[in-house]
C-alpha positions as CSV (number, residue, x, y, z in Angstrom):
1,M,82.4,7.3,-289.9
2,P,86.0,6.8,-291.2
3,Q,87.4,3.5,-290.3
4,P,91.0,2.3,-290.0
5,V,92.7,1.4,-293.2
6,G,93.0,-2.4,-293.8
7,V,92.0,-4.9,-291.2
8,P,91.5,-3.2,-287.8
9,L,93.5,-4.5,-284.9
10,L,90.3,-4.5,-282.8
11,E,86.6,-4.7,-283.8
12,M,83.6,-4.8,-281.5
13,R,80.5,-5.7,-283.5
14,G,76.9,-5.3,-282.4
15,I,77.6,-5.4,-278.7
16,S,74.5,-5.4,-276.5
17,K,74.1,-5.5,-272.7
18,S,71.2,-5.1,-270.3
19,F,70.9,-4.8,-266.6
20,P,67.7,-5.0,-264.5
21,G,65.7,-2.0,-265.7
22,V,68.4,-0.6,-267.9
23,R,69.6,-1.3,-271.5
24,A,73.2,-0.2,-271.2
25,L,74.4,-1.1,-274.8
26,D,72.3,-1.5,-277.9
27,G,74.2,-2.9,-280.9
28,V,77.4,-0.9,-280.4
29,S,80.2,-1.4,-283.0
30,L,83.7,0.0,-282.8
31,A,86.9,-0.5,-284.9
32,I,90.4,0.6,-284.0
33,G,93.6,0.3,-285.9
34,A,97.1,-0.4,-284.7
35,G,98.9,2.7,-283.5
36,E,95.6,4.6,-283.2
37,V,94.3,6.6,-280.2
38,H,90.6,6.3,-280.4
39,A,88.6,8.6,-278.0
40,L,85.3,7.2,-276.6
41,V,83.0,10.0,-275.3
42,G,79.5,10.3,-274.0
43,E,77.5,11.3,-270.9
44,N,77.8,9.3,-267.7
45,G,75.5,6.3,-268.3
46,A,76.0,6.4,-272.0
47,G,77.6,2.9,-272.0
48,K,81.3,3.7,-272.3
49,S,82.6,1.9,-269.2
50,T,80.2,-1.1,-269.8
51,L,81.5,-1.5,-273.4
52,M,85.1,-1.4,-272.2
53,K,84.5,-3.8,-269.3
54,I,83.1,-6.3,-271.8
55,L,86.3,-5.9,-273.8
56,A,88.4,-6.4,-270.7
57,G,86.5,-9.5,-269.7
58,A,85.1,-7.9,-266.6
59,Q,81.5,-8.4,-267.8
60,P,79.9,-10.7,-270.4
61,A,78.0,-9.3,-273.4
62,D,74.4,-10.4,-274.1
63,A,75.0,-10.2,-277.8
64,G,77.7,-9.3,-280.4
65,E,81.3,-10.4,-281.1
66,I,84.9,-9.2,-280.6
67,A,87.5,-9.7,-283.3
68,I,91.3,-9.3,-283.1
69,D,93.2,-9.0,-286.4
70,G,89.9,-9.8,-288.1
71,K,89.4,-13.1,-286.2
72,A,86.5,-13.6,-283.8
73,V,87.7,-14.3,-280.2
74,Q,86.0,-15.3,-277.0
75,I,86.6,-13.2,-273.9
76,A,85.1,-14.9,-270.9
77,G,87.2,-13.2,-268.3
78,P,90.2,-10.9,-267.7
79,R,92.7,-13.8,-268.3
80,D,91.2,-14.2,-271.8
81,A,91.6,-10.5,-272.5
82,E,95.2,-10.5,-271.3
83,R,95.9,-13.5,-273.5
84,H,94.7,-11.5,-276.5
85,G,96.9,-8.4,-275.5
86,I,94.0,-6.3,-274.0
87,A,94.5,-4.3,-270.9
88,M,92.4,-1.7,-269.1
89,I,93.5,1.0,-266.7
90,Y,90.5,2.0,-264.6
91,Q,90.0,5.3,-262.8
92,E,90.6,3.4,-259.5
93,F,94.0,1.8,-260.1
94,N,94.4,-2.0,-259.7
95,L,97.6,-1.7,-257.7
96,V,98.7,-3.2,-254.4
97,P,99.9,-0.1,-252.3
98,Q,102.0,-2.2,-249.9
99,L,104.0,-3.9,-252.7
100,D,106.9,-2.1,-254.4
101,V,107.0,-0.8,-258.0
102,A,108.7,-3.9,-259.5
103,A,106.3,-6.3,-257.7
104,N,103.2,-4.4,-259.0
105,V,104.6,-4.2,-262.6
106,M,105.2,-8.0,-262.6
107,L,102.1,-9.0,-260.5
108,G,100.7,-12.2,-261.9
109,R,103.6,-12.7,-264.2
110,E,106.5,-13.1,-261.8
111,P,109.6,-14.8,-263.2
112,V,110.7,-17.9,-261.2
113,R,114.0,-19.7,-260.8
114,F,114.6,-23.4,-260.7
115,G,112.6,-24.9,-257.9
116,G,109.7,-22.4,-258.2
117,W,111.4,-19.6,-256.2
118,L,110.6,-16.0,-257.3
119,D,113.4,-14.4,-259.3
120,D,113.5,-10.9,-257.8
121,R,116.5,-9.8,-259.9
122,A,114.7,-10.8,-263.2
123,A,111.5,-9.2,-261.9
124,R,113.3,-5.9,-261.4
125,T,115.1,-6.1,-264.7
126,Q,111.8,-6.7,-266.6
127,A,110.0,-4.0,-264.6
128,A,112.8,-1.5,-265.4
129,G,112.6,-2.5,-269.1
130,A,108.8,-1.8,-269.2
131,L,109.3,1.6,-267.5
132,A,112.1,2.4,-269.9
133,Q,109.8,2.0,-272.8
134,L,107.9,5.0,-271.3
135,G,111.1,6.9,-270.8
136,L,110.8,6.6,-267.1
137,E,112.9,5.7,-264.1
138,L,111.0,5.0,-260.9
139,P,112.4,3.6,-257.6
140,L,111.7,0.0,-258.1
141,A,111.9,-0.8,-254.4
142,A,109.5,2.0,-253.3
143,P,106.0,1.0,-252.2
144,V,103.5,2.0,-254.9
145,G,101.2,3.6,-252.2
146,R,103.8,6.3,-251.6
147,L,104.1,7.4,-255.2
148,A,102.3,10.4,-256.7
149,V,99.1,9.6,-258.6
150,A,100.8,10.3,-261.9
151,H,103.6,7.8,-261.1
152,Q,101.0,5.2,-260.0
153,Q,99.4,5.6,-263.4
154,M,102.7,5.0,-265.1
155,V,103.1,1.8,-263.1
156,E,99.7,0.7,-264.4
157,I,100.9,1.4,-268.0
158,A,104.2,-0.4,-267.4
159,K,102.2,-3.4,-266.0
160,A,100.3,-3.5,-269.3
161,L,103.5,-3.3,-271.3
162,A,105.0,-6.2,-269.3
163,R,102.1,-8.2,-270.5
164,K,102.8,-7.3,-274.2
165,V,99.7,-5.2,-274.5
166,R,98.2,-4.6,-278.0
167,V,95.0,-2.8,-277.0
168,L,95.1,-0.5,-274.0
169,V,92.0,1.1,-272.5
170,M,92.4,4.2,-270.4
171,D,89.4,5.4,-268.4
172,E,89.6,9.1,-267.5
173,P,93.4,9.0,-267.3
174,T,93.9,12.7,-266.6
175,A,91.1,13.2,-264.0
176,A,93.6,13.6,-261.1
177,L,96.7,14.9,-262.9
178,T,98.3,18.4,-263.1
179,D,99.0,20.0,-266.4
180,R,102.6,18.9,-266.3
181,E,101.7,15.4,-265.4
182,I,99.2,15.3,-268.3
183,D,102.0,16.4,-270.7
184,H,104.1,13.4,-269.4
185,L,101.2,11.1,-269.9
186,F,100.6,12.2,-273.4
187,E,104.3,11.6,-274.2
188,A,103.9,8.1,-272.9
189,I,100.8,7.6,-275.1
190,R,102.7,8.8,-278.1
191,A,105.4,6.3,-277.4
192,L,102.8,3.5,-277.2
193,R,101.3,4.6,-280.4
194,E,104.7,4.5,-282.2
195,R,105.0,0.8,-280.9
196,G,101.7,0.0,-282.7
197,V,99.5,-0.2,-279.5
198,A,95.8,0.7,-280.1
199,I,94.6,2.9,-277.4
200,V,90.9,3.5,-276.4
201,Y,90.9,6.8,-274.5
202,I,87.8,7.7,-272.4
203,S,87.6,11.3,-271.2
204,H,85.1,14.0,-270.3
205,R,87.8,16.6,-270.9
206,L,86.9,17.3,-274.5
207,E,89.4,20.1,-274.8
208,E,92.3,17.7,-274.5
209,L,91.2,15.3,-277.4
210,P,92.7,17.3,-280.3
211,R,96.1,17.0,-278.5
212,I,96.1,13.2,-278.3
213,A,93.2,11.5,-280.3
214,D,93.1,10.4,-283.9
215,R,89.4,9.5,-284.1
216,I,86.3,9.8,-281.8
217,T,83.2,7.8,-281.3
218,V,80.3,9.3,-279.4
219,L,77.8,7.2,-277.4
220,R,74.4,8.2,-276.1
221,D,72.0,6.0,-274.3
222,G,73.9,2.9,-275.2
223,R,74.1,3.6,-278.9
224,V,76.7,5.1,-281.3
225,V,75.3,8.5,-282.4
226,G,78.3,9.8,-284.3
227,G,82.0,9.9,-284.8
228,G,84.8,10.8,-287.1
229,T,88.3,12.3,-287.1
230,V,89.2,15.0,-284.5
231,A,89.1,17.6,-287.2
232,E,85.5,16.6,-288.1
233,L,84.2,16.8,-284.6
234,P,84.8,20.2,-282.8
235,A,83.9,20.4,-279.1
236,H,80.4,22.0,-279.7
237,E,79.5,19.2,-282.1
238,M,80.6,16.5,-279.7
239,I,78.5,18.1,-276.9
240,R,75.5,18.2,-279.2
241,L,75.8,14.6,-280.0
242,M,76.5,13.6,-276.4
243,V,73.5,15.3,-274.8
244,G,71.1,15.3,-277.8
245,R,70.7,19.1,-277.7
246,E,72.7,22.3,-277.9
247,I,74.2,23.7,-274.7
248,D,74.2,27.4,-275.7
249,Q,76.0,28.6,-272.6
250,Y,78.4,26.3,-270.8
251,Y,78.4,28.3,-267.6
252,P,75.1,29.7,-266.5
253,P,74.8,33.5,-265.7
254,L,75.5,34.1,-262.0
255,P,73.0,36.0,-259.9
256,P,74.0,39.5,-259.0
257,L,75.8,39.7,-255.6
258,D,74.1,42.0,-253.2
259,P,76.8,44.4,-251.7
260,A,74.9,44.3,-248.4
261,A,74.6,40.5,-248.3
262,P,75.4,39.1,-244.9
263,V,78.5,37.1,-244.2
264,V,77.6,33.4,-243.9
265,L,81.2,32.1,-243.5
266,A,84.0,33.9,-241.8
267,V,87.4,32.3,-241.5
268,R,90.2,33.9,-239.5
269,D,93.8,32.7,-239.2
270,L,92.7,29.0,-239.9
271,R,95.4,26.4,-239.4
272,S,95.2,22.7,-240.0
273,G,97.8,20.0,-240.0
274,S,100.8,20.8,-242.2
275,A,98.8,22.1,-245.2
276,V,96.9,25.2,-244.0
277,H,98.8,28.1,-242.6
278,G,96.8,31.1,-241.3
279,V,94.0,31.3,-243.9
280,S,91.4,34.1,-243.7
281,F,88.5,34.9,-246.0
282,E,84.7,35.4,-246.0
283,A,81.8,34.1,-248.1
284,H,78.5,36.0,-248.3
285,A,74.9,34.8,-248.7
286,G,74.2,34.4,-252.5
287,E,77.9,34.2,-253.4
288,I,79.9,31.5,-255.1
289,L,83.5,31.8,-254.0
290,G,86.1,29.8,-256.0
291,L,89.3,28.4,-254.5
292,A,91.9,28.2,-257.2
293,G,95.5,26.9,-257.0
294,L,97.8,24.1,-257.9
295,V,97.3,20.5,-256.7
296,G,98.8,20.3,-253.2
297,A,98.3,24.0,-252.4
298,G,95.9,23.2,-249.5
299,R,92.5,23.9,-251.0
300,T,91.0,20.6,-250.1
301,E,92.5,20.8,-246.6
302,I,90.8,24.2,-246.1
303,V,87.3,23.0,-246.9
304,R,87.8,19.8,-244.8
305,A,88.9,21.9,-241.8
306,I,85.8,24.2,-242.2
307,A,83.6,21.1,-242.3
308,A,85.4,19.6,-239.3
309,A,86.3,16.5,-241.4
310,D,89.8,17.5,-240.1
311,V,89.8,19.3,-236.8
312,P,91.7,22.6,-237.1
313,S,94.7,23.3,-235.0
314,G,94.0,27.0,-234.7
315,G,92.0,29.9,-235.9
316,V,88.3,30.8,-235.8
317,I,85.5,29.7,-238.1
318,S,82.1,31.6,-237.8
319,I,78.8,30.7,-239.4
320,D,76.3,33.6,-239.5
321,G,78.4,35.5,-237.0
322,K,78.6,32.6,-234.4
323,P,81.9,30.8,-233.8
324,L,81.8,27.2,-234.8
325,R,82.9,24.8,-232.2
326,A,82.7,21.5,-234.1
327,R,84.4,18.4,-232.8
328,G,83.6,16.5,-235.9
329,P,81.4,16.4,-239.1
330,H,78.2,15.8,-237.1
331,D,78.5,19.2,-235.3
332,A,79.3,20.9,-238.6
333,I,76.3,19.4,-240.3
334,A,74.0,20.5,-237.4
335,T,75.3,24.0,-238.0
336,G,74.3,24.0,-241.6
337,I,77.5,23.1,-243.3
338,A,77.5,20.7,-246.2
339,L,80.8,19.2,-247.7
340,V,80.4,17.7,-251.1
341,T,83.7,15.7,-251.0
342,E,86.2,15.2,-253.8
343,D,86.2,11.4,-253.3
344,R,82.5,10.6,-253.7
345,K,83.1,6.9,-253.7
346,G,85.4,6.7,-250.7
347,Q,84.0,9.5,-248.6
348,G,80.7,10.8,-250.0
349,L,78.7,7.5,-250.4
350,V,78.2,4.1,-248.8
351,L,78.3,2.3,-252.1
352,D,76.4,-0.8,-251.0
353,M,73.5,1.2,-249.6
354,S,70.6,2.3,-251.7
355,I,70.0,5.8,-253.0
356,R,67.3,6.2,-250.3
357,E,69.6,5.1,-247.5
358,N,72.5,7.4,-248.7
359,V,70.3,10.4,-249.2
360,T,68.7,10.2,-245.7
361,L,71.8,8.9,-243.8
362,P,73.0,12.3,-242.4
363,H,69.4,13.3,-241.4
364,L,67.9,10.1,-239.8
365,E,66.5,12.2,-236.9
366,L,64.1,13.8,-239.4
367,F,62.7,10.4,-240.2
368,S,62.8,8.8,-236.8
369,R,59.6,7.8,-235.1
370,R,58.8,6.5,-231.6
371,A,61.2,3.9,-230.2
372,G,63.8,5.0,-232.8
373,F,62.1,3.3,-235.8
374,I,62.7,4.9,-239.2
375,D,59.7,6.0,-241.3
376,R,60.6,4.3,-244.6
377,A,57.6,5.9,-246.4
378,A,58.8,9.4,-245.4
379,E,62.3,8.5,-246.5
380,A,61.0,7.3,-249.8
381,K,58.9,10.4,-250.4
382,S,61.7,12.8,-249.7
383,T,64.2,10.8,-251.8
384,R,61.9,10.5,-254.8
385,A,61.4,14.3,-254.7
386,L,65.1,14.9,-254.8
387,V,65.7,12.2,-257.5
388,Q,63.2,14.1,-259.6
389,E,64.6,17.6,-258.8
390,L,68.2,16.5,-259.6
391,R,67.2,14.3,-262.5
392,I,69.1,11.3,-261.2
393,R,68.9,8.5,-263.7
394,T,67.9,5.3,-261.9
395,P,65.2,2.6,-262.2
396,S,64.5,2.9,-258.5
397,I,65.4,4.7,-255.3
398,E,66.4,1.3,-254.0
399,Q,69.2,1.0,-256.6
400,R,72.6,0.6,-254.9
401,A,74.8,3.7,-255.2
402,R,77.6,1.4,-256.6
403,N,75.6,0.7,-259.7
404,L,75.1,4.4,-260.7
405,S,77.2,6.3,-263.2
406,G,79.7,8.8,-261.8
407,G,77.5,11.8,-262.6
408,N,74.5,10.2,-260.9
409,Q,76.6,9.3,-257.9
410,Q,77.6,12.9,-257.6
411,K,74.0,14.0,-257.7
412,V,73.2,11.5,-254.9
413,V,75.9,13.2,-252.8
414,L,74.3,16.5,-253.5
415,A,70.8,15.2,-252.6
416,K,72.1,14.3,-249.1
417,W,72.6,18.0,-248.4
418,L,69.4,19.1,-250.0
419,T,67.3,17.0,-247.7
420,E,67.7,19.6,-245.0
421,R,68.9,22.8,-246.8
422,A,72.3,23.8,-245.6
423,R,73.5,27.4,-245.2
424,L,77.0,26.8,-246.5
425,F,77.9,24.4,-249.3
426,L,81.6,23.4,-249.7
427,F,82.1,21.8,-253.2
428,D,85.4,20.0,-253.6
429,E,86.0,19.2,-257.3
430,P,82.2,18.9,-257.9
431,T,82.5,18.0,-261.6
432,R,85.5,15.7,-261.6
433,G,85.0,12.7,-263.8
434,I,81.4,13.6,-265.0
435,D,80.1,14.4,-268.4
436,V,79.2,17.8,-269.9
437,G,75.5,17.3,-269.5
438,A,75.8,16.4,-265.8
439,K,78.3,19.3,-265.3
440,A,75.7,21.8,-266.7
441,E,73.1,20.5,-264.3
442,I,75.4,20.8,-261.3
443,Y,76.3,24.4,-262.3
444,D,72.6,25.2,-262.5
445,L,72.1,23.7,-259.0
446,M,75.0,25.8,-257.6
447,V,73.4,28.9,-259.0
448,E,70.0,28.0,-257.6
449,L,71.6,27.5,-254.1
450,A,73.2,30.9,-254.4
451,K,69.9,32.4,-255.4
452,A,68.2,30.8,-252.4
453,G,70.7,32.7,-250.1
454,A,73.3,30.0,-249.4
455,A,77.0,30.6,-249.5
456,V,78.9,28.3,-251.9
457,V,82.7,27.7,-251.7
458,M,84.0,25.7,-254.7
459,V,87.4,24.0,-255.1
460,S,88.2,23.1,-258.7
461,S,91.4,22.2,-260.5
462,E,89.8,23.3,-263.8
463,L,90.6,27.0,-264.0
464,P,88.0,27.8,-266.7
465,E,85.4,26.3,-264.3
466,V,86.6,28.5,-261.4
467,L,86.6,31.6,-263.6
468,G,83.2,30.8,-265.1
469,M,81.4,29.9,-261.9
470,S,82.7,32.3,-259.2
471,H,81.7,35.8,-258.1
472,R,85.2,36.1,-256.5
473,V,88.3,33.9,-256.7
474,A,90.6,33.2,-253.7
475,V,94.0,32.0,-255.0
476,V,95.6,29.4,-252.6
477,R,99.3,28.9,-252.6
478,D,101.4,26.9,-250.1
479,G,98.5,26.7,-247.6
480,T,97.8,30.5,-247.6
481,I,95.5,32.9,-249.5
482,A,97.8,34.6,-252.0
483,A,95.0,37.0,-253.1
484,I,91.2,37.3,-253.4
485,L,90.1,38.7,-256.9
486,T,86.8,40.0,-258.1
487,R,85.3,38.3,-261.2
488,E,86.6,41.2,-263.3
489,E,90.2,40.9,-261.9
490,A,90.3,37.1,-262.1
491,T,92.0,36.4,-265.5
492,R,93.6,33.1,-266.3
493,E,97.0,34.8,-266.5
494,R,96.7,36.6,-263.1
495,V,95.4,33.5,-261.3
496,M,98.2,31.3,-262.6
497,A,100.8,33.9,-261.7
498,L,99.5,34.2,-258.2
499,A,99.3,30.4,-257.9
500,T,102.8,29.7,-259.1
501,T,104.9,32.7,-258.2
502,A,106.8,33.1,-254.9
503,R,105.2,35.5,-252.4
504,G,105.7,39.1,-253.3
505,A,106.9,38.4,-256.9
506,A,103.4,38.1,-258.6
């Protein structure tokens, strides 16, 4: 594998790390030059995040060493990493929402005046300087929690610049961004590269790597299995290395849709909050209906209203021809509605509960015995069957959900709704932040659900995914349905025109 010319800015040599029942890293080595964007790819659970947490001082390695400018260094904690110019931007930002932009940028490095008082003017000047390096102007006095996700990410990068970062790790930086925001992020990364910052770029979006990366390292099962320049590693070769096999067809063939299939979900004039304005559509048994549209168009709010996660303010929702009168999620679940939420960590899982506890939580009445006691043996039997069916990688069903990779966490969320098979599955960004192998497995599961007669409604910000996995596509714009297209009608150009053009102009 080609290496940086001269002495690399960063080297990780022979890094190994084990957890109970899992060898997360096995002798991994990595070298990155100044001003290089180095992509780190692999399936969930391949060891990417563990390797970077060791670099950032969040976890200790069992073996191996780290060198900066050719000299071995000890990184016993985040302060050590910061002292050596290493910063990591996690998927879940380390920001204080209540504090303003300037305070977040300077957090932990606040300038002080004589007598130990904080120097707010100097803090704002330095924060503005860090943002200016990214070509940005943000309202320094605005609480960070009120900023868009893309601007919060820029605050994280500015925070790293204020600490004179030399190595910046970015974990799934584009997962929640629009195409325009991604363009701005890439401009910021190029500016950092010109300043000589080495960037480790972790992403499951392989199609974006040729735009931003110089070299790529592929991990599988805690080992380096390949790498090279972007030109040397086309997407199909990266996928083969990542999963250890060829994935011949990225999207599985959809089952034919029976023209006489009954309507499972009927939505009429649905209104909810300020985001959903008179939405109407149907989903049939055996159908996968995709909801396409721009971020903020109201797609998530539509499925949340159907699942009674948000109580609608108007309209009628019917399941199998019967009006749904749900006062909350419990009523919707009892009717056969399953919502696989976009935010699996915040809304889909109880992270400190075990896999078994998470899977059976919505269905405890199925496992209740006399006097309200839970039959643990029945819970375990049901959970083990689902772990095997969904190929969830875990040493035990008693493993905490927090300790699973993103793809396996998503499978646990799905397992909850397979304990008692639902009639309607609402998938909100089902493959966000998971690797290609796990994506393929979730696509296969969606097809199996459709074959079994369930109706599937899928929200996705990845247009190729919507086009590849939908019998029909409903384009959402400004809280309404702009059009519903057949699979043949739903081209990338037509969907984007409907999603972005004012009503009547598309």
